[in-house]
N, C-alpha and C positions, 0 to 999 in steps of 0.2 A: 416590276423592278424599276427603280429610278424613274418615277412618273414623268418628270419634266414639267413643263409649264402649262400643260393641259391639252395639247394636240391629240395625244393618244386617248385621253378621256373623252374628248369630243368625238373622235372617230368611233369609239365604243358606243357612245350614246346615239350616234346617228346610224349605226349599222342595224340592219333588220334581224340578223341571226345571232345576236349576242344577248346574254342574260345577266352575267355577273362579272364585274370588274374588280380586281384586287390589285391595289397598288401600294408601293412603298416610296416614301419621300422623307429624307432626313432634314431638309431645309425648312425651318419654321415658316418663313414667309411663303414659300411655294406650297407647303402643306396646307396652310390656311387658305390660299387661293383655290386650291383644288377642292377643298371641303366646301367652300362657297360656291364653286362651279357646280358641284354635285347637288347642292341645295337649290340653286337656280334652275336646274333641269329636273327637279324631283317629279314633275308631271309626266315624264317619260316612263316612269315606273320600272326602272331597272335597278338592280342591286349594285351599289357601289360601296366598297370597303377600302379605305385608304389608311395606311398605318404610318405613323410618324417615326420611322426608323429606316435604317439602311437595308438594302436587299441582302447584304451579307448576314444580317441578324434575323431576318424574317424567314421562318421555316414553315412553308405551307403544309397543309394536311397531305399525307402521302397519297399519290395517284389521284389527286382531286382536280387537276388542271388540264385543259385541252391545249392551251397556248401560253407561252411566256414570250413577251416581247419587250425589248429595252434598247435604249441608246444611252448607256451609262456614261459617267464622267471618264474622260481619257486621261487617267492618272491625275496629274496636277495641272493639266492644260486647261481644263474647264473648272473654274472655281465658282460654284453657285452661291456660296456664302462663306463666312469665316467661322462658322460654328464648328465645334469639335466633333460633331456627328458626320462631317464630310469625309469621304473616303481618303482624300489627299492629306487630311489632318490625322486621321486615325492610323493610316498606313503610309508614312512619309517616304519610304524607300521603295525602289522598284520591286524587290523581292517581297517586302511586306505587303505592298499593294496587290501584286499578282496572287500571292497565297492567301492573304487576309480578306481581300475584297473580291477580286475577279474569280478566283477558284471557288470560294465559298458561295458566291452568288450563283455560279453555274451548278454547283452541287445542290443548292436549294431548289433550283429549277428542276434538275433531274429527279430529285426526291418528290416534288409536287406534281410532275407531269404524269398523265396516264400513259400506258404503253401505246406507242405510235403517235404521241403528242409532239408538238413542235415547239422549238425554241428559236426565235429570230433575234439575232444579235447585231445591232447596228453599232459598230465600233471600228475605229480606223487608227492606223499609225499616224503619228504627227512628225513634223520635222525633227523634233527633239527626241521622240520615243518611237523607234522603229520596231519594237517588239510586241506591240499590243495585239495586232491581228494574229500573228503566229501563236502567241500564248493563248489567245481565245480559242483558236482551232485545236491546239495541242491539248489543252485542258478538257475541252468538250469531248473530243474523240476518245481521250483516255478514260473518261467516265462512262463511255458506252453510247454517246450520241453518234449518229451517222450523219455526216455532212452531205446533204442532198443538193445544195445549190448555193451560189453566191449571187445575190441580186445587186446590181449597181444602182444606188440611190443618187439621183441627180440633185445636187444641192443648189447650184447657182451657175450663172454665166459670168465668167471672169472677163473683164474688158478685153475684147479681141482675142482671147486665148481659149475660147470654147467653154465647156461646162466642167465643173468640179464634181467628182463622184466620191461616194463612200460605199463600202461594202455592207450589205446586210447578209450575214451568214445564216443559212437555213439548216437547222439541225433537227433530226427526228430521233425521238427516244426509241432505241432498239427494242425488238420483241423479247 
């Protein structure tokens, strides 16, 4: 879900215990870069499927996934392109974004995960939007995910003010 600029793909390619990467990316420029990256590392001989669409429209095969991991756009705070495929363009209000993008993406993950599979969601509130973390947790648990942990991801050191952190919510698909 929401592949990003390639860090997750590189992590997959370098991990010894991974076999198949499935990603969604609606931004044309980012999608093209990810496809090129997968070609550049073809010699690793791992299966990589990247779809040029949003995570809210990609419906994986039922119970086919072990792990879903994402750091999606934070409503309209992160604007990766001006294309109409971007979640902030498709879902311009809070309610539209929560129900059309966030909830549908989480539903797609639940559908695709095997029983006991994990969904890791790196998403944070912003100064403008204080609802993002709570809505992610509410939607996930209402669908049947069990929140097992919250990992604090260290992002950076702020000049003299210590580190900045974002949560990674760890959910397991219930039995």
